[in-house]
C-alpha positions in Angstrom: -7.1 -82.0 -45.4 -10.7 -81.6 -43.7 -13.3 -84.2 -44.3 -16.1 -83.1 -46.7 -19.2 -82.8 -44.5 -22.5 -83.0 -46.0 -24.0 -79.7 -46.9 -27.7 -78.9 -45.8 -29.3 -76.1 -47.7 -31.0 -73.9 -45.0 -34.6 -73.4 -45.9 -33.6 -74.5 -49.2 -31.1 -71.9 -50.5 -32.0 -68.7 -48.6 -29.0 -66.8 -49.4 -30.0 -66.6 -53.1 -33.7 -67.6 -53.2 -36.9 -67.1 -51.3 -36.6 -69.2 -48.1 -38.7 -72.5 -47.8 -40.1 -72.3 -51.4 -40.0 -74.7 -54.5 -37.4 -72.3 -56.2 -35.0 -72.4 -53.1 -35.1 -76.2 -53.0 -34.9 -76.8 -56.7 -31.8 -74.5 -56.9 -30.2 -76.2 -53.9 -30.4 -79.6 -55.4 -29.0 -78.1 -58.7 -26.2 -76.7 -56.8 -25.2 -80.2 -55.2 -26.8 -80.0 -52.0 -27.0 -83.3 -50.3 -29.6 -82.5 -47.6 -32.7 -80.2 -47.8 -33.3 -78.3 -44.7 -36.7 -77.1 -43.9 -39.4 -76.2 -41.4 -43.0 -77.4 -41.1 -46.3 -76.1 -39.6 -49.9 -77.2 -39.8 -52.9 -75.5 -41.4 -56.2 -75.3 -40.3 -57.3 -78.0 -42.7 -54.4 -80.2 -41.2 -52.0 -79.9 -44.2 -48.3 -80.0 -43.4 -46.9 -76.4 -44.7 -43.2 -75.8 -45.2 -42.7 -72.7 -43.2 -40.4 -71.2 -40.6 -42.9 -69.4 -38.9 -46.5 -70.1 -38.0 -47.6 -67.0 -39.4 -46.8 -64.6 -42.3 -43.4 -63.1 -41.8 -43.5 -59.3 -42.5 -40.0 -59.3 -43.9 -40.9 -60.9 -47.3 -44.8 -61.9 -47.1 -47.4 -59.9 -49.2 -51.1 -60.4 -48.9 -53.3 -61.5 -51.7 -54.0 -58.0 -52.9 -50.1 -57.4 -53.2 -49.7 -55.3 -50.2 -46.9 -56.2 -47.8 -47.8 -57.9 -44.5 -46.9 -55.4 -41.8 -45.2 -56.2 -38.6 -48.3 -55.5 -36.7 -50.3 -57.8 -38.8 -48.0 -60.8 -38.7 -49.7 -62.9 -35.9 -53.1 -62.1 -37.3 -52.1 -64.5 -40.2 -51.7 -67.4 -38.2 -51.2 -70.6 -40.4 -52.9 -72.9 -37.9 -56.1 -70.8 -38.4 -55.9 -70.6 -42.2 -56.7 -73.2 -44.8 -53.9 -74.1 -47.1 -55.8 -72.7 -50.0 -55.7 -69.2 -48.1 -51.9 -69.8 -47.0 -50.9 -70.3 -50.8 -52.5 -67.0 -51.9 -49.8 -64.9 -49.9 -46.6 -64.4 -51.9 -43.5 -65.0 -49.9 -40.7 -64.2 -52.7 -41.4 -61.1 -54.9 -40.4 -58.6 -52.4 -37.1 -60.3 -51.7 -35.4 -60.1 -48.1 -33.6 -57.1 -47.1 -31.6 -59.4 -44.7 -30.3 -61.4 -47.8 -29.3 -58.7 -50.4 -28.2 -61.4 -52.9 -31.7 -63.1 -52.9 -33.4 -63.2 -56.3 -36.8 -61.6 -55.8 -39.5 -64.0 -57.5 -43.1 -65.0 -57.1 -43.3 -67.8 -54.7 -45.6 -69.2 -51.9 -45.4 -71.6 -49.0 -45.5 -75.3 -50.4 -46.8 -78.4 -48.9 -44.2 -80.7 -47.5 -45.5 -83.3 -49.9 -44.5 -81.0 -52.7 -40.9 -80.6 -51.5 -40.6 -84.3 -51.0 -42.0 -85.0 -54.5 -39.4 -82.6 -55.9 -36.5 -84.2 -54.2 -37.5 -87.7 -55.1 -37.9 -86.9 -58.7 -34.4 -85.3 -58.6 -33.2 -88.7 -56.9 -34.7 -90.8 -59.5 -33.5 -88.6 -62.4 -30.0 -88.1 -61.4 -29.4 -91.2 -59.2 -28.2 -89.1 -56.3 -29.0 -89.9 -52.7 -31.2 -86.9 -51.4 -31.8 -86.4 -47.6 -34.4 -84.5 -45.8 -33.7 -82.5 -42.5 -37.2 -81.6 -41.4 -37.8 -79.4 -38.3 -41.0 -79.4 -36.6 -41.5 -75.8 -35.5 -42.9 -76.2 -32.1 -43.1 -74.3 -28.7 -44.9 -75.3 -25.6 -46.5 -71.8 -25.1 -47.9 -72.2 -28.5 -49.6 -75.8 -28.3 -53.1 -75.4 -29.4 -52.6 -71.8 -30.5 -50.5 -71.9 -33.5 -50.0 -75.5 -33.6 -51.7 -78.6 -32.8 -52.6 -79.1 -29.2 -50.2 -82.1 -28.6 -46.8 -82.8 -30.0 -48.3 -86.5 -30.9 -50.9 -84.9 -33.2 -48.4 -82.7 -34.7 -45.9 -85.5 -35.3 -48.2 -87.9 -36.6 -49.4 -85.6 -39.4 -45.7 -84.9 -40.4 -45.0 -88.7 -40.4 -48.1 -89.5 -42.5 -46.7 -87.3 -45.2 -43.1 -88.5 -45.1 -44.3 -92.1 -45.0 -46.1 -92.0 -48.3 -43.1 -90.4 -50.2 -39.5 -91.1 -48.7 -37.7 -94.1 -47.3 -37.0 -93.3 -43.4 -33.3 -93.8 -43.9 -33.3 -90.5 -45.6 -35.1 -88.5 -43.1 -33.6 -86.5 -40.2 -36.2 -85.0 -37.8 -35.3 -82.0 -35.8 -36.7 -79.7 -33.3 -35.9 -77.2 -30.5 -38.9 -78.5 -28.5 -37.5 -81.7 -26.6 -41.1 -82.7 -26.1 -41.3 -83.4 -29.7 -38.0 -85.4 -30.0 -38.9 -87.3 -26.7 -42.1 -88.4 -28.5 -40.4 -89.6 -31.7 -37.9 -91.4 -29.7 -40.8 -93.2 -27.6 -42.7 -93.9 -30.7 -39.7 -95.4 -32.5 -38.8 -97.6 -29.6 -42.6 -98.7 -29.5 -42.3 -99.4 -33.4 -44.8 -96.8 -34.4 -42.2 -94.8 -36.3 -39.2 -96.5 -38.2 -36.0 -96.6 -36.3 -33.9 -95.5 -39.2 -35.2 -91.9 -38.7 -32.2 -89.8 -37.3 -33.3 -87.5 -34.4 -31.5 -84.2 -34.2 -31.5 -82.0 -31.3 -31.5 -78.3 -32.0 -29.9 -76.0 -29.4 -28.4 -72.6 -29.2 -25.7 -73.1 -26.7 -26.5 -76.2 -24.8 -23.5 -78.6 -24.3 -23.8 -82.1 -26.0 -23.6 -83.8 -22.6 -26.4 -81.6 -21.1 -28.6 -82.1 -24.4 -28.5 -85.9 -23.6 -29.2 -85.4 -20.0 -32.2 -83.0 -20.7 -33.6 -85.3 -23.4 -33.2 -88.6 -21.3 -31.6 -90.3 -24.5 -28.9 -89.8 -26.8 -30.1 -88.4 -30.2 -28.5 -89.3 -33.5 -27.6 -85.8 -34.1 -26.4 -82.9 -32.0 -27.2 -79.6 -33.8 -25.8 -76.3 -32.1 -25.5 -72.7 -33.2 -22.1 -73.1 -35.1 -20.6 -70.3 -33.0 -21.1 -72.3 -29.7 -19.3 -75.3 -31.2 -15.9 -76.3 -29.9 -13.7 -79.1 -30.9 -14.2 -80.5 -27.5 -18.0 -80.7 -28.0 -17.3 -82.6 -31.5 -15.1 -85.1 -29.7 -17.6 -85.7 -27.0 -20.5 -86.1 -29.4 -18.7 -88.6 -31.6 -17.6 -90.6 -28.6 -21.1 -90.7 -27.5 -22.5 -91.8 -30.9 -23.9 -88.6 -32.1 -23.2 -86.7 -35.4 -22.4 -82.9 -35.3 -24.4 -80.8 -37.4 -23.9 -77.0 -36.8 -26.2 -74.1 -37.9 -26.0 -71.8 -39.7 -22.7 -71.0 -41.2 -22.6 -68.7 -43.9 -19.0 -67.8 -44.7 -16.5 -69.8 -46.6 -14.1 -69.5 -43.6 -16.7 -70.7 -41.1 -17.5 -73.5 -43.2 -13.7 -74.6 -43.6 -13.2 -74.2 -39.8 -16.1 -76.5 -39.0 -14.9 -79.0 -41.4 -11.6 -79.0 -39.8 -13.2 -79.7 -36.5 -14.6 -82.9 -38.1 -18.5 -82.0 -38.2 -20.5 -84.4 -40.2 -22.7 -81.7 -41.8 -22.9 -78.0 -42.0 -26.2 -76.1 -42.3 -25.8 -73.0 -44.4 -27.8 -70.4 -46.4 -25.1 -70.1 -49.0 -24.4 -73.5 -50.5 -22.6 -71.5 -53.2 -20.1 -70.4 -50.8 -18.9 -73.9 -49.8 -15.0 -74.2 -50.4 -14.6 -76.0 -53.6 -12.3 -78.7 -52.0 -15.3 -79.5 -49.7 -17.9 -80.1 -52.3 -18.8 -83.7 -53.0 -17.8 -85.2 -56.5 -20.8 -86.6 -58.4 
């Protein structure tokens, strides 16, 4: 029988609830998810905001007057140029999301990272269950100083300042597609600036684990590829080289079972409710 990989709720529980919102994270925890996966950006007033894009996505965002954000307007609403007070006036749930027809439409907004961590820690305390956080720093070199801080150091330190106040580092995974972010975190950990217990996760689309290590210049704790690009050989290579394997984003029961059979350590999914029963943890 396949091992039971940790289940990570992608953007909370995007399949059924508005992504990266408190309702999504709350329902993910109630569904037995062990790891809350989320993305973070920075507001004009330096707040760490949970959001996949550094702008208002037209697929599900509504302006303060209730009108939908149009595709043409998206980049106009640059989170890095908006205060958090302005950001939270936009609704990101009541329109639903056409790409996820099972998603419940409900009023919601982009929360602060501190709010999501507080939710998870309250759940940990109440139910005596370990809760982990997989936090993606949404960073692109072309956007430095435009929709994010000018340096990955500034971005990273703002994120760490929030985490450090609320969660023990052993429960934190820090992921990014931007290898400059991961290189900085690794360096800061070696220098003692950040705790070494944090697990760094290299997000890639199709890059092999071997080339991931080569391009980073160090071996991350986690190799996190698109699940469709993952092969049994990649899993074996990663484990031999001390990396856990956490593919994204598998949404069908059969896919999750296949990944479990490969021996992955966790699966990121929009649909924690679709995880086969035999793979769900016993509480």
